GUKE-696451 format. One line per 2 residues: their letters; for each residue z negated, x negated, y negated of N, C-alpha, C, O, CB. Coordinates in Angstrom, 3 decimals, decimal comma. Atoms other than C-alpha are relative to their C-alpha. Last residue first. Glycine has a CB too. Layout:
a	Z:X:Y:Z:X:Y:Z:X:Y:Z:X:Y:Z:X:Y | ...
***
This chain:
gg	0,685:-0,203:0,638:-6,023:6,341:-77,043:-1,123:-0,382:1,291:-2,336:-0,308:1,096:0,228:1,255:-0,774 | 0,404:1,275:0,629:-3,315:7,263:-75,347:-1,176:0,049:-0,810:-1,471:1,135:-1,310:1,027:-0,510:-0,806
vt	-0,107:1,112:-0,410:-2,608:11,244:-74,432:0,152:-1,675:-0,859:0,693:-1,737:-1,963:0,936:0,365:0,691 | -0,801:1,140:1,234:-4,539:13,981:-75,114:0,635:-1,512:0,778:0,058:-2,239:1,588:-1,493:-0,649:-1,406
gg	-0,164:1,539:-0,082:-5,507:16,707:-72,874:0,615:-0,889:-1,177:1,459:-0,627:-2,034:0,857:-0,253:1,150 | 1,099:0,468:0,896:-5,673:20,296:-73,346:-0,494:-1,248:-0,275:-1,356:-1,462:-1,127:-0,934:0,492:0,304
aa	1,581:0,258:-0,928:-3,741:21,375:-70,396:-1,110:-0,150:-0,919:-2,252:0,163:-0,583:-0,079:-1,513:0,994 | 0,188:-1,458:0,119:-0,620:22,100:-73,067:-1,057:-0,119:1,091:-1,517:1,014:0,947:1,383:1,087:0,253
ei	0,652:-0,969:1,543:-1,120:18,301:-73,984:-0,058:1,456:-0,186:-0,611:1,962:-1,162:0,865:-0,255:-1,297 | 0,947:0,378:0,108:-0,687:16,813:-70,150:-0,983:1,163:-1,410:-1,948:1,921:-1,506:0,378:-1,560:-0,158
kt	1,549:-0,489:-0,998:1,714:19,111:-69,184:-0,991:-0,422:-0,657:-1,661:0,458:-1,197:-0,286:-0,663:1,587 | 0,077:-1,729:0,189:4,012:18,292:-72,711:-1,293:0,339:0,957:-2,439:0,555:0,561:1,656:0,984:0,663
ra	0,695:-0,063:1,337:3,069:14,284:-71,883:-0,340:1,688:-0,390:-1,443:2,233:-0,440:1,088:-0,770:-1,219 | 1,472:-0,143:-0,013:4,129:14,712:-68,547:-0,941:-0,230:-0,908:-2,153:-0,190:-0,699:-0,401:-0,580:0,773
gq	0,514:-0,935:-0,366:7,661:15,840:-70,047:-1,736:0,268:0,616:-2,457:1,253:0,457:0,926:0,200:0,740 | 0,090:-0,591:0,889:8,025:12,869:-72,159:-0,446:1,146:0,422:-1,392:1,611:-0,215:0,929:-0,031:-0,639
si	-1,114:-0,491:0,586:7,491:10,441:-69,471:-0,374:1,308:-1,649:-1,427:1,441:-2,272:0,809:0,770:1,514 | 0,049:-0,897:-0,265:4,493:7,654:-69,601:1,076:1,491:-1,032:1,176:1,767:-2,227:-1,378:-0,160:0,105
kd	-1,289:-0,605:0,287:3,941:4,275:-69,847:0,014:1,651:0,299:-0,888:1,949:1,082:1,108:-0,775:0,911 | -1,044:0,885:0,673:1,552:2,032:-69,604:0,938:0,862:-0,825:1,360:0,767:-1,977:0,849:-0,834:1,072
va	-0,307:1,136:-0,823:-1,856:4,163:-69,543:1,673:-0,422:-0,466:2,182:-0,076:-1,533:-0,219:0,468:1,752 | -0,234:0,879:0,571:-4,322:6,051:-71,064:0,960:-1,095:0,775:0,532:-2,100:1,342:-1,146:-0,333:-0,401
vt	-0,314:0,771:-1,036:-4,632:9,504:-70,189:0,487:-0,666:-0,963:1,041:-0,265:-1,987:0,750:0,392:1,207 | -0,659:0,885:0,960:-7,232:11,974:-71,656:0,491:-1,733:0,998:-0,167:-2,497:1,703:-1,374:-0,224:-1,496
ls	0,428:1,177:-0,489:-7,719:14,702:-69,360:0,399:-0,490:-1,389:1,017:0,095:-2,279:0,635:-0,637:1,424 | -0,003:0,497:1,267:-8,311:18,545:-69,981:-0,259:-1,473:0,535:-1,271:-1,750:1,177:-1,101:0,704:-1,087
ks	1,563:0,651:0,341:-7,593:19,933:-66,575:0,369:-0,592:-1,304:1,544:-0,796:-1,610:-0,710:-1,311:1,191 | 0,996:-1,393:-0,584:-5,486:22,589:-64,514:-0,733:-0,480:-1,460:-1,331:0,300:-2,202:-1,191:-0,047:1,995
le	1,382:0,387:0,202:-2,228:20,240:-64,532:-1,121:1,000:-0,369:-0,650:2,132:-0,476:0,023:-0,926:-0,974 | 0,629:-0,187:1,121:0,961:20,737:-62,743:-1,370:-0,657:0,162:-1,932:-1,278:1,064:-0,029:1,415:-0,334
gn	1,711:-0,545:-0,837:3,194:18,905:-60,103:-0,015:0,549:-1,525:0,785:0,314:-2,431:-1,716:-1,515:0,758 | -0,172:-0,520:-0,612:5,890:16,112:-61,237:-1,295:0,851:-0,075:-2,398:0,410:-0,397:0,472:-0,620:0,866
al	0,385:-1,788:0,773:6,279:15,532:-65,031:-0,163:0,363:1,219:0,043:1,571:1,100:1,305:1,167:-1,010 | -1,278:-1,150:-0,111:5,921:11,559:-64,291:-0,559:0,976:0,000:-1,779:1,142:-0,018:0,966:0,090:1,164
vk	0,562:-1,161:-0,662:2,993:8,817:-65,300:1,419:0,407:-0,271:2,190:-0,026:-1,127:-1,426:0,898:-0,572 | -0,799:-1,389:0,472:4,020:5,308:-65,125:-0,496:1,427:0,131:-0,959:1,738:1,228:1,220:0,093:0,728
vl	0,853:-1,105:-0,739:1,123:2,007:-64,570:1,265:1,800:-0,565:0,890:2,579:-1,441:-2,308:-0,082:-0,985 | -0,656:-1,161:1,348:2,176:-1,292:-65,224:0,250:1,378:1,352:0,553:1,545:2,534:2,236:-0,800:-1,139
tt	-0,135:0,361:1,290:0,086:-4,256:-63,179:0,448:0,653:-0,808:0,062:0,366:-1,941:0,496:-0,831:-0,150 | -1,402:-0,637:1,210:-0,635:-3,192:-60,170:-0,167:-0,246:-0,783:-1,361:-0,141:-1,064:0,423:1,254:-0,404
rk	-1,349:1,089:1,133:-2,420:-5,790:-58,374:1,007:0,701:-0,454:2,161:0,343:-0,692:0,974:-1,304:0,793 | 0,508:0,804:1,298:-5,314:-2,900:-57,843:0,320:-1,048:-0,289:-0,231:-1,608:-1,236:-1,120:-0,216:-0,122
di	0,775:1,608:-0,354:-3,952:-0,853:-55,846:0,262:-0,606:-1,298:0,998:-0,573:-2,285:0,759:-1,119:1,423 | -1,021:1,490:0,327:-2,655:2,622:-57,320:-1,309:-0,966:0,504:-2,526:-0,860:0,349:0,667:-0,374:-2,168
lg	-1,273:-0,628:0,284:-4,109:6,435:-56,571:1,104:-1,915:-0,383:2,298:-2,195:-0,488:-0,331:1,495:-1,779 | -0,992:0,470:-1,392:-7,284:4,991:-54,551:1,250:0,271:-0,487:2,075:-0,031:0,375:-0,199:0,883:1,553
tq	-0,303:-1,284:-0,477:-9,765:6,926:-57,107:0,941:-0,329:1,211:1,116:0,477:2,125:0,661:0,953:-1,145 | 0,997:-0,828:-1,016:-11,296:3,945:-57,968:0,319:1,211:0,675:-0,428:1,657:1,546:-1,131:0,397:-0,645
il	0,423:0,491:-1,353:-7,775:2,194:-58,869:-1,674:0,292:0,683:-1,968:-0,084:1,818:0,238:-1,588:-0,151 | -0,955:-0,090:-1,253:-6,835:5,049:-60,925:-0,123:-1,289:1,463:0,089:-1,159:2,668:1,626:-0,154:-0,791
ae	0,196:-0,950:-0,275:-10,085:4,610:-63,277:0,915:0,921:1,377:0,504:1,722:2,217:0,007:0,345:-1,199 | 1,545:0,406:-0,442:-9,798:0,906:-63,549:-0,265:1,704:0,659:-0,636:1,787:1,830:-1,330:-0,625:-1,703
rd	-0,639:1,058:-1,061:-5,527:1,642:-65,061:-1,370:0,330:0,892:-1,220:1,357:1,554:0,350:-1,959:-0,601 | -0,831:1,818:-0,394:-6,718:4,281:-66,958:0,166:0,024:1,103:0,095:0,833:2,028:-0,792:-1,542:-0,184
vr	-1,246:0,455:-1,088:-7,134:8,247:-66,993:-0,151:-1,241:-0,120:0,715:-1,425:0,736:1,609:0,404:-0,259 | -1,491:0,764:0,813:-10,331:9,488:-69,075:0,502:-0,902:0,917:-0,196:-1,682:1,565:-0,261:-0,982:-1,518
sg	0,263:2,050:-0,211:-12,547:12,065:-68,429:1,093:-0,529:-0,298:2,114:-0,075:-0,814:-0,319:-0,789:1,667 | 0,418:1,247:0,968:-12,473:15,691:-69,661:-0,199:-1,530:0,371:-0,821:-2,394:-0,247:-1,263:0,321:-0,521
pe	-0,604:-0,470:0,429:-12,147:17,623:-66,101:-0,763:-0,465:-1,824:-1,970:-0,503:-2,065:0,139:1,351:0,787 | 0,699:-1,538:-0,005:-13,061:16,083:-63,167:0,508:0,305:-1,709:1,281:-0,583:-2,071:-2,205:0,014:0,347
fv	0,775:0,916:1,057:-10,235:13,223:-62,053:-0,364:1,888:-0,348:0,239:2,946:-0,165:1,105:-1,473:-1,459 | 0,902:0,209:-0,607:-8,554:14,653:-58,789:-0,674:-0,342:-0,459:-1,585:-0,757:0,256:0,030:-0,415:0,691
el	1,221:-1,342:-0,079:-5,858:17,123:-60,574:-1,441:-0,736:0,410:-2,420:-0,056:0,101:0,440:1,386:1,475 | 1,575:-0,242:0,759:-4,678:13,861:-61,697:-0,711:0,791:-0,109:-1,718:0,874:-0,812:-0,176:-0,076:-0,999
ds	1,497:0,931:-0,237:-2,296:13,409:-58,782:-1,080:0,198:-0,825:-2,211:0,352:-0,364:0,154:-1,505:-0,179 | 0,491:-0,689:-0,855:-0,230:16,784:-60,188:-1,033:-1,221:1,170:-2,008:-0,844:1,820:1,357:0,873:0,617
vq	0,836:-0,890:0,658:1,245:14,639:-62,752:-1,381:0,763:0,732:-2,542:0,634:0,343:0,945:0,979:-0,423 | -0,846:-1,355:-0,170:2,815:12,441:-60,422:-0,942:0,846:-1,355:-2,067:0,408:-1,598:-0,163:0,886:1,991
ii	1,294:-1,157:-0,110:1,996:8,546:-60,616:0,496:1,399:-0,818:1,140:1,449:-1,866:-1,644:-0,684:-0,884 | -0,353:-1,628:0,120:4,818:5,684:-60,331:-1,647:0,804:0,449:-2,510:0,521:1,280:1,572:0,513:1,417
ty	0,094:-0,416:-0,729:3,889:1,799:-60,441:0,091:1,862:-0,253:-0,578:2,411:-1,129:-0,956:-0,747:0,426 | 1,068:-1,357:-0,052:5,953:0,523:-62,650:-0,525:0,373:1,146:0,268:0,321:2,086:0,573:1,267:-0,408
ek	-0,088:-1,303:-1,460:8,179:-2,949:-61,641:-1,334:0,967:-1,197:-2,165:0,421:-1,922:-0,960:-0,855:2,538 | 1,434:-0,562:-0,251:8,899:-4,603:-65,348:-0,157:1,143:0,765:0,080:2,321:0,496:-0,646:0,318:-1,174
rf	0,104:-1,522:-0,661:12,465:-6,444:-64,833:-1,753:0,000:-0,246:-2,498:-0,950:-0,004:0,671:0,175:2,063 | 0,582:-0,775:0,726:12,817:-9,761:-67,028:-0,876:1,146:0,389:-1,928:1,463:-0,167:0,805:0,324:-0,616
in	1,390:0,917:0,144:14,145:-11,989:-64,458:-1,100:0,697:-0,841:-2,282:0,524:-0,547:0,314:-1,487:-0,779 | 0,657:-0,034:1,291:17,060:-9,088:-64,458:-1,632:-0,521:0,158:-2,636:0,185:0,258:0,119:1,590:-0,586
hf	0,872:0,303:-0,298:19,437:-10,057:-61,247:-1,396:-0,276:-1,236:-1,942:-1,366:-1,411:0,527:-0,893:0,732 | 0,808:0,887:1,355:22,804:-9,390:-61,893:-1,699:0,575:0,240:-2,002:1,767:0,288:0,789:0,639:-2,048
gr	1,148:-0,628:0,807:25,176:-8,679:-58,965:-0,804:-0,767:-0,902:-0,802:-1,991:-1,034:-0,909:0,545:0,837 | 0,012:-1,911:0,756:26,744:-10,134:-56,507:-0,996:0,617:-0,681:-2,154:0,866:-0,344:0,044:1,185:1,044
kp	1,166:-0,628:0,917:27,256:-13,981:-55,632:0,115:1,321:-0,078:1,283:1,710:-0,095:-0,049:-0,472:-1,418 | 0,173:0,042:1,899:30,021:-14,823:-53,169:-1,474:0,743:-0,344:-2,174:1,511:0,315:1,530:1,170:-1,005
lr	0,310:-1,520:0,473:29,436:-15,899:-49,604:0,060:0,644:-1,360:-0,927:0,496:-2,080:-1,235:0,253:0,296 | -1,350:-0,639:0,233:30,248:-19,270:-48,714:0,321:1,510:-0,558:1,355:1,997:-1,015:0,591:-0,060:1,236
rq	-0,976:0,546:0,930:27,352:-20,440:-49,538:1,417:0,334:-0,244:2,142:0,396:-1,236:0,047:-1,120:0,244 | 0,696:-0,484:0,526:24,590:-18,372:-47,352:0,999:-0,981:-1,474:0,595:-0,879:-2,632:-1,652:-0,100:0,613
lp	-0,878:-1,515:0,322:27,707:-18,980:-44,744:-0,858:0,143:-1,158:0,000:0,468:-1,979:-0,032:1,538:1,274 | 0,522:-1,346:-0,731:26,507:-22,741:-44,798:0,569:1,673:-0,461:1,110:2,018:-1,512:-1,678:-0,038:-0,289
mq	1,119:-0,998:1,418:29,475:-25,388:-45,848:-0,764:1,565:0,273:-0,172:2,636:0,403:1,229:0,531:-1,529 | -0,860:-0,842:0,989:30,035:-27,286:-42,666:-0,322:0,487:-1,405:-1,409:0,398:-1,976:0,253:1,104:0,600
gg	-0,953:1,156:1,089:27,812:-30,612:-42,336:1,129:1,285:-0,738:1,594:1,312:-1,877:1,244:-1,660:1,254 | -0,908:1,516:0,059:26,519:-29,620:-39,325:0,738:-0,515:-0,812:1,588:-1,391:-0,655:0,815:-0,180:0,785
ef	-1,187:-0,389:-0,948:25,908:-25,968:-39,694:0,830:-1,067:0,172:2,058:-1,147:0,134:0,854:1,138:-0,481 | -0,957:0,733:0,200:22,327:-25,830:-41,868:0,742:-0,007:1,569:0,222:0,285:2,646:-0,529:-1,372:-0,648
gp	-1,393:0,323:0,823:21,221:-22,379:-42,387:0,577:-1,552:0,279:1,769:-1,580:-0,029:-0,319:0,152:-1,770 | -0,300:-1,234:-0,483:17,306:-23,321:-41,503:1,326:0,185:-1,425:1,409:-0,178:-2,598:-1,623:1,225:0,123
rt	0,765:-1,291:1,269:16,624:-26,959:-42,153:0,612:1,341:0,086:1,829:1,164:0,051:0,289:-0,406:-1,826 | -0,955:0,049:1,508:17,718:-29,513:-39,457:-0,824:1,778:-0,427:-1,430:2,746:0,030:2,562:-0,028:0,341
gy	0,289:-1,519:0,380:15,133:-30,920:-36,938:1,069:0,307:-1,357:1,237:-0,383:-2,363:-1,875:0,230:-0,480 | -1,118:-0,149:0,019:14,462:-34,345:-35,081:0,103:1,423:-0,307:-0,516:2,221:0,397:0,569:-0,487:1,073
gs	0,355:-0,018:1,844:10,909:-35,869:-35,722:1,402:1,076:-0,301:1,466:1,585:-1,421:0,192:-2,141:-1,122 | 1,117:-0,847:0,033:11,443:-37,752:-32,241:0,152:0,642:-1,238:0,689:-0,074:-2,084:-1,317:-0,675:0,158
rs	0,996:0,918:0,569:15,111:-39,317:-31,488:-1,263:1,180:-0,294:-1,022:2,376:-0,129:0,665:-0,911:-1,526 | 0,550:1,042:-1,527:17,626:-38,209:-28,907:-1,492:-0,386:-1,058:-2,462:-0,905:-0,505:1,480:-2,050:0,656
ks	-0,065:-0,508:-1,000:19,304:-35,513:-31,380:-1,114:-0,605:0,992:-1,842:0,091:1,700:1,285:-0,071:0,340 | 1,051:-0,251:0,566:19,711:-38,177:-34,166:-0,953:0,948:0,881:-2,156:0,692:0,832:0,359:0,484:-1,238
gk	-0,227:-1,466:0,783:21,848:-39,919:-32,045:-1,108:0,626:-0,472:-2,170:0,398:0,107:0,611:1,063:0,839 | -0,077:0,528:1,446:21,191:-42,445:-29,066:0,049:1,357:-0,585:-0,146:2,429:-0,013:1,340:-1,048:-0,429
hg	0,679:1,285:0,216:21,263:-41,405:-25,233:0,564:-0,225:-1,920:1,694:-0,002:-2,355:0,719:-1,438:1,427 | -0,947:0,976:-0,115:20,666:-38,138:-23,342:0,043:-1,942:-0,925:-0,815:-2,819:-0,821:1,171:1,008:-0,484
rt	-0,299:-0,262:1,897:17,741:-35,734:-24,559:1,291:-1,110:-0,184:1,603:-1,583:-1,277:-1,783:-0,647:-1,369 | -1,064:-1,053:0,518:17,328:-34,672:-20,929:0,133:0,036:-1,216:0,261:1,069:-1,873:-0,202:1,293:0,303
at	0,664:-1,690:-0,355:14,165:-36,510:-20,550:0,616:0,629:-0,934:0,316:0,977:-2,076:-1,760:0,385:-0,143 | -0,130:-0,393:1,515:15,554:-40,209:-21,876:-0,729:1,426:0,186:-1,363:1,805:-0,799:1,769:0,082:-0,687
kg	-0,718:1,046:1,036:13,956:-42,153:-18,826:0,166:0,619:-1,522:-0,591:0,390:-2,465:1,620:-0,393:0,595 | 1,224:1,271:0,383:12,689:-39,470:-16,492:1,288:-0,768:-1,392:2,311:-0,448:-1,997:-0,531:-1,586:2,036
rg	0,411:-0,298:1,114:14,182:-35,975:-15,247:-1,016:-0,618:-0,883:-2,020:-0,159:-1,428:-0,239:0,952:0,169 | -1,387:-0,352:0,494:15,458:-36,609:-11,885:0,093:0,369:-1,384:1,202:0,750:-1,756:0,560:1,092:0,747
sg	-0,326:-1,589:0,933:11,923:-36,252:-11,304:0,973:0,372:-0,284:1,141:1,513:-0,714:-0,403:0,227:-1,206 | -0,359:-0,746:-1,058:11,988:-39,777:-9,506:-0,071:1,477:-0,105:0,316:2,119:0,870:-0,714:-0,397:0,999
qg	-1,431:0,122:-0,287:12,823:-41,436:-12,590:-0,063:0,920:1,322:0,912:1,596:1,649:0,599:-1,681:0,211 | -0,361:0,815:-1,089:9,162:-40,442:-14,142:1,792:0,268:0,694:2,414:1,327:0,613:-1,264:0,384:1,151
rg	1,501:0,677:-1,036:7,573:-37,850:-16,073:0,524:-0,513:1,050:0,427:0,039:2,146:-1,240:1,128:0,676 | 1,002:1,546:0,661:9,503:-37,741:-19,218:-0,747:0,101:1,143:-1,878:-0,378:1,075:-1,157:0,023:-1,725
vr	-0,867:1,160:0,007:10,556:-33,809:-18,375:-0,874:-0,654:-0,223:-2,043:-0,331:-0,434:1,113:-0,190:-0,805 | 0,761:1,351:0,613:8,902:-30,949:-16,987:0,961:-1,015:-0,190:1,849:-1,248:0,631:-1,164:-0,646:0,961
kr	-0,864:1,570:-0,302:11,211:-28,044:-16,661:-1,068:-1,038:-0,635:-1,301:-1,221:-1,830:1,831:-0,199:-0,984 | -0,301:0,305:0,897:8,934:-24,646:-16,148:0,440:-1,555:-0,147:-0,220:-2,424:0,422:-0,854:0,464:-0,624
er	0,892:1,023:1,177:8,921:-23,002:-13,566:0,695:-0,655:-0,952:1,914:-0,640:-1,121:-0,764:-1,198:0,600 | -0,773:1,814:-0,652:11,362:-19,793:-12,645:-1,317:-0,954:-1,040:-1,800:-0,773:-2,158:2,612:-0,548:-0,889
na	0,627:0,746:0,938:9,961:-16,096:-12,702:0,401:-1,556:0,833:0,452:-2,049:1,960:-1,785:0,502:-0,240 | -0,295:-0,515:1,450:12,266:-13,501:-11,106:-0,880:-0,962:-0,887:-0,698:-0,742:-2,084:-0,436:1,709:-0,246
gk	-0,834:0,871:0,788:13,070:-15,694:-8,118:-0,015:0,238:-1,797:0,494:-0,337:-2,759:1,504:0,258:0,632 | -0,004:1,286:-0,294:11,103:-13,396:-6,041:1,481:-0,457:-0,490:2,586:-0,007:-0,185:-0,354:-0,228:1,540
np	-0,929:0,189:-0,725:10,032:-10,503:-7,439:0,358:-1,335:0,460:-0,326:-2,233:-0,031:0,847:0,516:-0,519 | -1,559:-0,307:0,592:7,011:-10,385:-9,751:0,851:-0,149:1,731:0,266:-0,413:2,782:0,684:-1,612:-1,559
sl	-0,862:1,203:-0,333:3,746:-9,646:-7,526:1,197:-0,328:-1,135:1,604:0,779:-1,486:0,702:0,296:1,477 | -1,205:0,095:0,773:1,211:-6,766:-7,805:0,160:-1,492:0,018:-0,729:-2,342:0,077:-0,076:0,669:-1,487
ng	-0,746:1,058:-0,524:-1,895:-7,437:-5,282:1,972:0,256:-0,489:2,960:0,005:0,202:-0,419:0,076:1,891 | 0,365:1,138:-0,699:-4,397:-6,029:-7,116:1,104:-0,876:0,487:1,291:-2,016:0,061:-0,770:0,380:1,053
lt	-0,089:0,957:1,375:-2,702:-3,141:-9,509:-0,540:-1,646:0,749:-0,062:-2,663:0,247:-1,393:0,740:-1,572 | 0,882:-0,378:0,935:-2,251:-1,196:-5,837:0,399:-1,334:-1,218:1,222:-2,245:-1,129:-1,711:0,093:0,725
lm	0,079:0,765:1,040:0,869:-1,188:-3,515:-1,063:0,327:-1,022:-0,855:1,383:-1,619:1,184:-0,014:-0,526 | 0,003:-0,960:1,206:-0,081:0,083:0,047:0,271:-0,701:-1,305:-0,356:-1,760:-1,311:-1,370:0,730:-0,131
***
């Protein structure tokens, strides 16, 4: 009967590791399957990623595409409906958003967008806010900035 205690792989499924450099009698002594001379026979040999033996590498053969603005600012997006977790009359700023878990503390810039509804009066002080979000916050009796 086959049980977990007597399982074994099929014959020929697992091959033994090739042990090189263990004497002439092993058949893989002396040069240890590295051949004679050349950089590949020496210790420490290795090429950088993408090296193609001197041929122009693929990443250099392909044309560059597009424009990458190095001054781009990445904003973390918060919806107006996400602000419902705050108590009425409270101040919503970066620290408050981090404490409630709405943004990560590594976040640098925050923007509020107008998705959802807001029923509480809040003071929102973030880096950027859409016109629709500003309207909804002020309609609920809150203020933006400050």
